[in-house]
N, C-alpha and C positions, 0 to 999 in steps of 0.2 A: 487383094488386101488380106493380110493374115490377122490373127487375133492380136498380136503384139502391136501392130500399127494401128488397129482400131482403138486399143487402150491409149496409146500415145496421143493420137488425134483427138480422142474424146477428152482427155485431161487438158490438153492445150486449148481445145475449143471451149471447155468449161471455164477455164481461167479467163480467156478472152471475153466470153459473154458476161461473166461476172463483173469484170472490170468495166465493160460497156454499160452494164446496168447501174453502175455507180454514178453514171451521168443522168440517170432518170430519177426524178423526184417521186418518192412513194410516201410522202407526208400525209397522215390522216387529215381529213378536212377541218376538224375543229382544233387541231394542235397549234398552239402558239408558243414561240420561244425557240423552236428548233426546226431544222429541215432534215428530213430523212431521205437517204438515197440507197438504192439497191432493190433488186426484185428477184425472187419472191420474198426473201427476208431483207429487211433494212439492215445494212451492215455499216453504213457511213452516216454520221450525224454531224450537222453543223449547227452550233449554238448561235442563235440570233440575238438573244437578249443580253448575253454577257460575253461579247466578242473580245473584251480586253484580255481574257484568259485564252489559252489556245482553243480556238472554236471548233476544231475538227476532232471527232472521236471515231475510232474504228472498233466495232464489235468483232473480234477475231473468230469467235465461235460461229456467228451468223455468216461471216465471210467464208469460212471453211465449209459450212453446210450449203451455201449457195454454190460454191465450186463443185461440190459433190453432186448436187441436184442437176446443175447444168451439164456436168460430165456424163451423167446417166442419160440425159435427154440426147446429147450428141451421140453417145454410144448406140442408143436405140435407133436413131436416124441412120447412122452409118451401117448398122447391122441390116436394117430394112433395105437400104440402097444396095448393099452387097448381095442380099438374097434376090432382089428384083432384077439385078443385072446378070445374074447367072452364076 
């Protein structure tokens, strides 16, 4: 596995993990009126109190930061696996 394939796999893995964390609620315990989704940064918000307006909001900055964070994690894991396998 060369450096180019590690970068490609890490970006694809980062995007997939970020999208999957959009299924996990990360709402703070005392918050009322909205549901937060995404980890480590909440990037998807669902308004509960005023659903007559479009209830879903996406924070693009947090989404991109999550993709970068998960891509770095996947890259580190791939790098360690590559070094361990010889």
